[in-house]
Structures are given as C-alpha cells and as structure tokens.
N, C-alpha and C positions, 0 to 999 in steps of 0.2 A: 768058198764059205767065209763066213764073218762072225766073229765072237761078239754078241750084242750086250747081254748084261745076266746078273744073276738076280733071282727074286728071292726075297724073303716075307713072309707074312708078320703083320705086325697088330698088336691090339691097340696100342695107344700112339697115334700119330704124333702128338706133341712130344711124349717121353722119347720115341724114337729119333725124332729130329733132334732132339737136345742131344742124345748121345752120338748120332753119326755126324751131325752138322758141329755143334758146339764142343763136342768131345774129341771126335777124331779129324774135323775140319774139312769134310765133305761138302759140297755144294749141291744144292739142289738145281738141277739142269731143265727140268719139265715136271709138269703134273698134268694128269689127266682123271676127270671124274666121271662115272657113269651113274646117272639115276636110275636108268633102266637096268643095269647089272648089280647096282648098288656097291660100288667099290669105288676106291681111290688108289691110283698108282702115282707114286713119287719115285722119279729118277734122281739119284744122286751120284756124284762122281768126284774122285781126288783131283786137286787142281793140277797135278803133274801127269795124270793119265785121264782126261777127259772122256775118251773113247769107250772106257771100261767102267759102266755102270753098274750101281746096284738098284734094284728096283724094290722099293717097299709098297707092299700091298696090303690094305686095309679094307675089309669087307665090313661094310656097314651093318651094326647090329648083330654080328655074330657072336656067339659065346662057343664056338668051336674050342676045343682045347687044341692047342698046337704041340703040346707037350714040350719036353726037353730031350727028344730022341737025339742021338749023335749021328744018325746016318747022313744027315746033311754034311757035316764036316765044319769048315770054318771058312770064313772070308779072311784074306791076308792083305795087309797094308805095310808098305815100306814107311818108315819115319827118319825123319834128320836126327833126332836125338830120343832114344827109347826111354832114358830116364826122366826128360822133361814131359813127355808125352804120357807115361804112365803117372807122373806126380798131378798133371793137369785132369786126367780123368779121375784119379783118387780124389783131388780137390772138389770135383764137382759131384763126388758121392758114389762113383763106382768102385767095385772090388777088383783088384788085379789078382786073379785067380791064380795064374802062374809069373810070378815076378819076373824081372830080367836078370837073374842073379847073375848070368854070363854075359851081360852087356849086349845081348845081341837079340833075344827072343823074350815075348811075354804074351799071356793071353787074358782077355777080359772079355766079359758076356755083356750082350745088349740086353735092356729092358726086356725083351722078348726071348731070352736066353741064347741067342746067336752067339756062336764063338767066333771071336775075333782074334786074329794072330798079328802081332806086332813085331816087326823085322826091322833092325837097325840098319840103314843104308852104310854101306862101305865097309860091312865086316863090325866086329866086335868092339865095344867101347870097353875101358878097364872095369873090373868089378867096382861096385860103389854101392856104400850103405846109404840108406837102410836096406836095399834091394838085395844086396849080396847074403844078407841073413834071413831073408824074409823065407817062410814057408809057402807051399802052396795052399790055397782055400778054394773049397769046393771042387766042382769040375768043370772042365772047358771042353 
C-alpha cells in the first residue's frame, strides 16, 4: 500500500491557491479538468515532501455548503521558522487562529475553513512577541 494524497473541496480556486501556494509555499504538481464530471482537481505538494500531496477539488457551479465541521481534522506542515511563516500568512490577511505562543505549534484556516497545523522544525523556538501574548481567535 502507498499513501497518495488528502482531498479537500474548495469553493474558489484562486483564493485557495493563494492560501496554499503563496501563503504556505506549496507547489502545484498537476491539474486535471473534467468537463463531463464538471470538476477540477489541483494537486499540491510541499517542496520537501513532493510525494505527499493535497488534492484541491473544485466542483463547477456547486453551491453545496461544505460547512465547517471538524470531522476532517487538519492538514499539518512542518516549517523552518514558525514565526516568519505566521507573520507571512498574517501579512497576506489570514487570521492565525492559534498563535505559536510556545514557539512550536500554530493553526490557521484556509479560505474554505480547512484547519492547517503548522509545526516548527526541530523543536521549539524561544517564545517571541507578539505571538507569546496573543490569544486564540475563533476555532481551528
């Protein structure tokens, strides 16, 4: 058996690509469009682990409410500098729902409310402001 990917449904391809590619640094590996099935599949991967992909599924013309249920859980990514990554995402306009107060873990949500866990590579960084004093925002 071989792990292939995780799939998440998205409502806005451009907004999702901005978050995952510009925000998190994932790279698009391939794309498939099906006129018959009325969907687009976009595969993304982190540069350090290109074999573990995230599949974004866009169903054309769908107004289905994907909700914000937490039964999916989250996607997790290891980052080189959690503070720099969170600041970059915040500068792009994303809310850091669970700031990296401990220098190790943070949560942010994609435009489609998918929880993303960010984990500091190599252990904890020393606590740093403004993150150490930030409260949680919303849910993740």
